[in-house]
C-alpha positions in Angstrom: -43.3 -26.0 6.3 -40.1 -25.2 8.1 -39.9 -23.3 11.3 -38.1 -20.4 9.6 -38.0 -18.6 6.3 -35.8 -15.9 4.8 -36.6 -13.3 2.4 -34.9 -10.6 0.5 -37.9 -9.0 -1.2 -38.8 -5.4 -0.7 -41.8 -4.8 1.4 -42.3 -8.4 2.5 -42.2 -9.9 6.0 -39.2 -12.2 6.1 -39.0 -14.9 8.8 -36.1 -16.0 10.9 -35.5 -18.5 13.6 -38.8 -20.3 13.5 -40.4 -17.2 11.9 -42.7 -18.2 9.1 -44.5 -16.3 6.4 -47.6 -18.0 5.0 -47.8 -17.3 1.3 -44.2 -18.0 0.4 -43.9 -21.0 2.7 -47.1 -22.5 1.3 -45.7 -22.1 -2.2 -42.4 -23.8 -1.2 -44.3 -26.7 0.5 -46.3 -27.3 -2.7 -43.2 -26.8 -4.9 -41.0 -29.4 -3.2 -43.6 -31.8 -1.8 -43.0 -34.4 -4.6 -39.2 -34.4 -4.0 -39.4 -34.6 -0.3 -42.2 -37.1 0.1 -41.7 -40.8 0.2 -42.4 -40.9 -3.5 -39.5 -38.6 -4.1 -37.0 -40.5 -2.1 -35.3 -42.1 -5.1 -35.2 -38.9 -7.1 -33.8 -37.1 -4.1 -31.1 -39.6 -3.6 -30.2 -39.6 -7.2 -29.9 -35.8 -7.1 -27.7 -36.0 -4.0 -25.5 -38.6 -5.7 -25.1 -36.2 -8.7 -23.0 -34.0 -6.4 -20.2 -36.4 -7.0 -20.2 -36.1 -10.8 -21.4 -32.5 -11.4 -18.6 -30.4 -9.8 -19.4 -27.4 -12.0 -22.8 -26.9 -10.4 -22.7 -24.1 -7.8 -24.4 -26.3 -5.3 -22.3 -29.4 -5.8 -20.0 -30.8 -3.1 -16.4 -30.0 -3.5 -15.1 -33.6 -3.3 -16.2 -37.1 -2.7 -16.4 -38.1 1.0 -13.2 -39.7 2.3 -13.1 -43.5 2.5 -13.0 -45.3 5.8 -9.5 -45.4 7.1 -7.6 -48.7 6.6 -5.1 -48.0 9.4 -5.2 -46.4 12.8 -4.4 -42.7 13.3 -2.2 -41.5 16.1 -2.4 -37.8 17.2 0.7 -36.5 19.0 2.0 -33.2 20.4 -1.4 -31.6 21.1 -3.2 -29.7 23.9 -6.5 -31.3 24.7 -9.9 -29.7 25.3 -12.0 -32.7 26.1 -15.5 -31.1 26.1 -15.8 -31.6 29.9 -13.1 -29.6 31.6 -12.4 -25.9 31.6 -8.6 -26.4 31.4 -6.5 -27.9 28.7 -4.5 -31.1 29.2 -1.0 -31.6 27.9 1.3 -34.5 27.2 -1.2 -36.9 25.8 -1.4 -39.4 22.9 -4.7 -40.2 21.1 -5.2 -43.2 19.0 -8.1 -43.5 16.6 -9.0 -47.0 15.4 -12.0 -47.2 13.0 -14.6 -44.6 14.1 -13.7 -44.6 17.8 -11.0 -43.2 20.1 -9.3 -46.4 21.2 -6.6 -44.9 23.5 -6.1 -41.6 25.2 -3.0 -41.8 27.4 0.1 -40.1 28.8 2.4 -42.6 27.3 2.7 -43.5 23.6 0.5 -46.5 23.0 1.7 -49.5 21.0 0.6 -49.1 17.5 0.6 -51.4 14.5 3.0 -50.9 11.6 1.6 -48.4 9.1 -0.2 -46.3 11.6 -0.7 -42.7 10.4 0.9 -40.2 12.7 -0.4 -36.6 12.9 1.9 -34.2 14.8 -0.3 -31.4 16.0 2.5 -29.0 16.6 1.3 -28.0 20.1 -2.2 -26.9 18.9 -5.5 -27.6 20.5 -7.4 -30.8 19.8 -11.1 -30.7 20.7 -14.4 -32.5 20.0 -16.4 -31.7 16.9 -19.1 -29.0 17.5 -22.8 -29.8 17.9 -25.7 -27.5 16.8 -28.9 -28.5 18.6 -31.2 -26.3 16.4 -30.6 -26.7 12.7 -32.7 -27.2 9.6 -30.5 -29.1 7.3 -32.5 -29.4 4.1 -32.8 -25.8 2.9 -30.4 -24.0 5.3 -28.7 -21.9 2.7 -31.1 -21.5 -0.2 -32.7 -18.1 -0.6 -36.4 -18.2 -0.9 -36.4 -16.9 -4.5 -34.4 -19.9 -5.6 -36.6 -22.3 -3.7 -39.7 -20.9 -5.4 -38.3 -21.4 -8.9 -35.6 -24.1 -8.8 -36.0 -27.7 -10.0 -36.3 -30.2 -7.1 -33.0 -31.7 -8.1 -31.3 -28.4 -7.4 -32.9 -28.3 -3.9 -31.4 -31.7 -3.1 -28.0 -30.7 -4.5 -28.0 -27.5 -2.5 -28.9 -29.4 0.7 -26.0 -31.7 0.2 -23.7 -28.8 -0.5 -24.7 -27.0 2.7 -24.2 -30.3 4.6 -20.6 -30.3 3.5 -20.2 -26.6 4.4 -21.7 -27.3 7.8 -19.1 -30.0 8.4 -16.3 -27.8 7.2 -17.3 -25.2 9.8 -16.5 -27.8 12.4 -20.1 -28.9 13.2 -19.8 -32.7 13.1 -23.4 -33.2 14.5 -26.7 -31.3 14.2 -30.1 -31.9 15.6 -32.6 -31.2 12.8 -35.4 -29.3 14.5 -38.2 -29.9 12.0 -38.2 -30.9 8.3 -37.9 -34.0 6.1 -34.2 -34.5 6.5 -34.3 -38.3 6.5 -33.0 -38.8 3.0 -30.2 -36.4 3.4 -29.2 -38.1 6.7 -29.2 -41.5 4.9 -27.0 -40.2 2.1 -24.5 -38.8 4.6 -24.6 -42.0 6.7 -24.1 -44.2 3.7 -21.1 -42.2 2.6 -22.7 -40.8 -0.6 -22.1 -37.2 0.5 -20.2 -35.4 3.2 -22.0 -33.8 6.1 -22.7 -33.9 9.8 -24.4 -36.5 11.8 -28.2 -35.7 11.8 -30.6 -36.3 14.6 -33.9 -35.8 12.8 -37.3 -34.8 14.3 -39.3 -35.2 11.1 -42.3 -33.0 10.8 -42.9 -30.5 13.6 -46.4 -31.2 15.0 -48.7 -28.2 15.6 -52.4 -27.4 16.0 -54.8 -25.6 13.8 -53.8 -22.0 13.8 -50.6 -22.6 15.6 -47.1 -21.9 14.4 -46.4 -24.3 11.6 -50.0 -24.2 10.2 -49.1 -23.0 6.8 -52.5 -23.6 5.1 -54.3 -21.0 3.2 -57.8 -19.9 4.2 -59.1 -21.8 1.2 -58.0 -25.0 2.9 -60.5 -24.3 5.7 -62.5 -25.8 7.2 -60.5 -29.0 7.7 -62.5 -32.0 6.5 -62.1 -35.0 8.8 -58.5 -36.3 8.6 -57.7 -34.8 5.3 -54.1 -33.7 4.9 -53.4 -30.5 3.2 -50.7 -30.1 0.5 -48.5 -28.1 2.8 -48.5 -31.0 5.3 -47.6 -33.6 2.7 -44.1 -32.4 2.5 -43.2 -33.6 6.0 -42.2 -30.2 7.2 -45.1 -29.7 9.6 -48.3 -31.6 10.4 -51.5 -30.7 12.3 -53.0 -32.6 15.2 -56.0 -31.3 17.1 -56.7 -34.0 19.7 -54.7 -36.5 21.7 -55.3 -39.4 19.3 -54.1 -37.3 16.4 -51.0 -36.3 18.3 -50.2 -40.0 19.0 -50.7 -40.8 15.3 -48.4 -38.0 14.1 -45.7 -38.9 16.6 -45.7 -42.5 15.5 -45.6 -41.4 11.8 -42.3 -39.5 12.5 -40.8 -42.6 14.3 -41.8 -44.8 11.4 -39.7 -42.6 9.1 -36.7 -42.6 11.5 -37.1 -39.7 13.9 -34.7 -39.8 16.9 -36.9 -37.3 18.9 -40.1 -35.4 18.4 -40.8 -31.7 18.0 -44.1 -30.1 19.0 -45.1 -26.5 18.7 -46.3 -25.0 22.0 -46.8 -21.4 21.1 -47.0 -18.9 18.3 -44.2 -17.8 15.9 -42.7 -14.5 15.0 -44.0 -14.2 11.5 -46.6 -16.9 11.4 -49.8 -15.4 10.2 -52.7 -15.4 12.7 -50.3 -16.9 15.3 -49.3 -14.3 17.9 -46.3 -15.0 20.2 -48.4 -15.4 23.3 -50.9 -17.9 21.9 -50.9 -21.5 23.2 -51.4 -24.6 21.1 -51.7 -28.0 22.7 -53.5 -28.7 26.0 -51.5 -30.4 28.7 -53.2 -33.8 28.1 -52.3 -33.4 24.4 -48.7 -32.7 25.1 -48.6 -35.6 27.5 -49.9 -37.9 24.8 -46.9 -37.0 22.7 -44.5 -37.5 25.7 -46.0 -40.9 26.5 -45.9 -42.0 22.9 -42.3 -40.9 22.6 -41.5 -42.7 25.9 -43.0 -45.8 24.3 -40.4 -45.5 21.7 -37.7 -44.8 24.2 -37.0 -41.2 23.5 -38.2 -37.6 24.2 -40.1 -34.6 23.1 -38.9 -31.0 22.5 -41.3 -28.1 22.3 -41.1 -24.8 20.5 -42.2 -22.3 23.2 -41.7 -18.6 23.8 -44.0 -17.4 26.6 -44.0 -18.6 30.2 -47.4 -20.3 30.0 -46.4 -22.5 27.1 -43.1 -23.5 28.8 -44.9 -24.3 32.1 -47.5 -26.4 30.4 -44.9 -28.3 28.5 -43.0 -29.0 31.7 -46.1 -30.2 33.5 -46.7 -32.7 30.6 -43.2 -34.1 31.0 -41.4 -32.5 28.0 -37.6 -32.9 28.2 -36.4 -29.9 26.2 -37.8 -26.4 25.5 -36.7 -24.7 22.3 -36.2 -20.9 22.4 -37.9 -19.7 25.6 -36.7 -16.1 25.0 -39.7 -14.7 26.9 -39.6 -16.8 30.0 -39.8 -15.3 33.5 -38.0 -16.1 36.8 -40.7 -18.4 38.0 -40.6 -20.4 34.8 -36.8 -20.6 34.9 -37.0 -21.9 38.4 -39.5 -24.5 37.4 -37.2 -25.7 34.5 -34.3 -26.0 36.8 -36.3 -27.9 39.4 -37.6 -30.4 36.9 -34.3 -30.8 35.1 -35.8 -29.6 31.8 -33.3 -28.7 29.1 -33.2 -25.3 27.5 -32.2 -25.2 23.9 -31.9 -21.5 23.2 -30.3 -19.4 20.4 -28.1 -16.4 21.3 -29.7 -13.8 19.0 -28.2 -10.4 19.7 -29.1 -8.1 16.8 -30.6 -7.9 13.4 -27.2 -9.0 12.0 -28.3 -12.5 13.1 -31.4 -12.3 10.9 -32.4 -11.8 7.3 -34.2 -8.5 6.8 -37.7 -8.3 8.3 -40.4 -5.6 8.1 -43.8 -4.8 9.5 -45.3 -7.1 12.2 -42.6 -9.7 11.5 -39.9 -7.3 12.5 -41.8 -6.2 15.6 -42.1 -9.8 16.8 -38.5 -10.5 16.0 -37.4 -7.6 18.1 -39.5 -8.7 21.0 -37.8 -12.1 20.9 -34.4 -10.7 20.5 -35.0 -8.3 23.4 -35.6 -11.3 25.6 -32.3 -13.0 24.8 -30.3 -11.4 27.6 -32.9 -12.0 30.2 -33.3 -15.6 29.2 -29.6 -16.4 29.4 -29.3 -14.5 32.7 -32.1 -16.6 34.2 -30.6 -19.8 32.8 -27.4 -19.0 34.6 -29.1 -17.8 37.8 -31.1 -21.1 38.2 -28.5 -23.5 36.8 -30.7 -24.7 33.9 -29.2 -27.3 31.7 -28.6 -25.3 28.6 -27.8 -26.3 25.0 -26.4 -24.3 22.1 -28.1 -24.0 18.8 -28.0 -21.5 16.0 -31.3 -21.8 14.1 -30.0 -20.1 10.9 -31.9 -20.7 7.7 -32.6 -19.6 4.1 -29.4 -17.5 3.7 -25.9 -18.6 2.8 -24.6 -15.5 4.5 -26.3 -16.5 7.7 -25.3 -20.1 7.7 -21.7 -19.0 7.3 -22.1 -17.3 10.7 -22.8 -20.6 12.6 -19.5 -20.3 14.5 -20.1 -16.6 15.1 -23.3 -17.5 16.8 -21.3 -19.6 19.2 -19.1 -16.6 20.0 -22.2 -14.6 21.1 -22.3 -16.8 24.2 -19.4 -14.8 25.5 -22.0 -12.2 26.7 -22.8 -14.7 29.5 -20.2 -17.5 29.6 -16.5 -17.9 29.5 -15.0 -19.4 26.3 -14.5 -22.7 28.0 -18.1 -22.8 29.2 -19.4 -22.0 25.7 -17.3 -24.7 24.2 -18.5 -27.2 26.8 -22.1 -26.3 26.0 -21.5 -26.8 22.2 -19.7 -30.1 22.8 -20.2 -32.2 25.9 -23.4 -30.7 27.1 -25.1 -31.0 23.7 -23.9 -34.6 23.6 -25.7 -35.3 26.8 -28.9 -33.9 25.4 -28.6 -36.0 22.2 -28.2 -39.1 24.4 -31.8 -38.6 25.6 -32.9 -40.3 22.4 -32.0 -43.6 24.0 -32.7 -46.6 21.7 -33.7 -44.2 18.9 -30.2 -42.7 18.9 -29.0 -43.2 15.3 -25.4 -43.0 16.5 -25.2 -45.0 19.8 -22.0 -43.9 21.5 -20.5 -40.8 23.1 -20.5 -37.5 21.2 -19.1 -34.1 22.2 -16.3 -35.5 24.3 -12.7 -36.7 23.8 -12.3 -39.9 25.8 -11.7 -43.5 25.2 -14.6 -45.2 23.4 -16.1 -42.0 22.2 -16.8 -41.4 18.5 -13.7 -39.9 16.7 -15.2 -36.5 15.9 -12.3 -34.2 16.3 -11.1 -30.7 15.4 -7.5 -29.4 15.4 -7.5 -25.6 16.0 -4.7 -23.3 15.1 -4.8 -21.4 18.4 -6.4 -21.8 21.7 -10.2 -21.5 21.6 -10.4 -21.6 25.4 -8.7 -18.2 25.4 -10.0 -16.9 22.0 -13.4 -18.3 21.1 -13.4 -16.1 17.9 -11.2 -18.7 16.3 -14.3 -20.9 15.6 -15.9 -18.0 13.6 -13.2 -18.4 10.9 -13.1 -22.2 10.4 -11.5 -22.0 6.9 -8.5 -20.4 8.5 -8.3 -21.9 12.0 -9.6 -25.5 11.7 -6.6 -27.4 10.4 -7.9 -30.9 10.8 -11.6 -32.0 10.7 -12.3 -35.6 11.5 -15.8 -37.1 11.7 -16.4 -40.8 12.5 -12.7 -41.5 12.2 -12.5 -40.1 8.7 -10.3 -37.1 7.9 -12.4 -34.5 5.9 -9.8 -31.8 6.1 -6.0 -31.8 6.9 -4.0 -28.7 5.9 -1.2 -29.2 8.4 1.4 -29.7 5.7 0.1 -27.1 3.2 
C-alpha cells in the first residue's frame, strides 16, 4: 500500500524508505481499506475529531488547534534567516496580519491598537521547514498495531503524528503516496493540528512493480478488476497508457496536487528488484501529459540510471530517491532542470531493522547516498530535502536529525535553504492544483506566515533542529501560534 513499511518482528524483512514487504502490507491494505476509502471518509473524520475530546488516548492530540488570530502580531528584536540567503539579517520588524506576512521592514510599521508584540530576544526567526517525502497517514504506527488496531485508532494516530510533525517545525509536507486526503481536510478545516499537506494520492505502478502488493492468488488480473489492496488508495496498477491516464485523473478527482508514479523496483518489494523498470516512456509521457492538462507535474520513484533517464525523456519534473544514479544521468538531470528529491540515509540508524534480501537492498541504496549527493552538487541539480521516515515513532522523531545529515555535503545555511526556500519552489510546480496558493519556505512580504523562532543560530549550529522541543520556542503556521514558550 505505502511505499515503506517497518517491522520489528524477528526473522522478517522489514521495509524502509519505499521498501515494502508483501504479506504484511497486503494485510494492512485489507485491514484499513474501509476506513480509508471514500465510504470510510465520515468515519475517519469522526475518529479524527475524537482527538479533541479523548485526551487520555495515547494517540490523541495534546490540545485543540489555535483559533485564527483576531489581531495582528508584530515580531521584534530578531535575526532573520529568510530561506533564500546564507547570511542572517538584523534590525528588522515583521508584521503578521491574518495568515500572511504583511510587512518586513527596517523601521517599525504602524500597527493598530491591540497588536500582539513578540520580542524575540535576539534569536533567529526563520521559515517553517518543509519535508518533500513524507507519508502522513501511518508515519508513526508500528506494523503490529496497524495489523490489529481498530480503524478509528489508525485515524487518531495519524492526527497525533500530524501534530508531532508540526511541533518538530515542519509546517508543510508533500505526501508521497497514500490516502491522506481526509487528514489534509481535517487539518485545513481546523479540526486538528498538523502541517500543510500536498497529497499525491495513490502511487501508480505496473504489474510486478514496486507498489504491486497483490498476492499470487490475485493473478492473473481479470480485465479492469481492482484488487483489495488497491482499493485503499495507497497504490494502484496501470499497465497501458490509457490506464495510466485513468489512474492519474482519479487522483486529481480526489484532490491530488501532483502525481507519483513508480519507475523502478523497491528494496523489499517481493519480485521487484532494484534494477527493474516499470513504465515505458510513452506510458510515463501519458501521465505527464495528463498532469499537464490539470496544470501540475509528475514525480517518479526511481533508483537506477535507466529509470531516471526514461523519466526525464518523458518530461517528468521530479525524481524521488535516485541513490543509484551515475554521472551521465546526473548531467542529464541538470541539463533538463529536473528536480532531485533525495533522502540523506547514512546508516542503519536511519532505518527500522531489516534482514535477508531486504537488508541487502537497503545497504545497496544507502551505499549510493554519498555518490548521489556528490553528483548533485557537481552538476548543480536542483535538490530537495525529504526524510521518508515511516512506521516507527522513534524514526519520525528523527525528522530534524535527517536534515542535519546534509552537513556531509552542504553548509548549514545551504541545508536550511534546501528545506525551506528550495522546497517551496518545488511545491509551486503544482500550479493551479496548489492547495495553498502563495509563497512557502521564505520570509518576505506576502508569503504565508509559517515561522519558527529558534533558541540559537541554526546557520551556525544545524543540530538545533534535531531537538525541536528544546530549541523551537515559537512555532507559527498560517498565522496561528501553535507553540510559544518565550515566557515560560
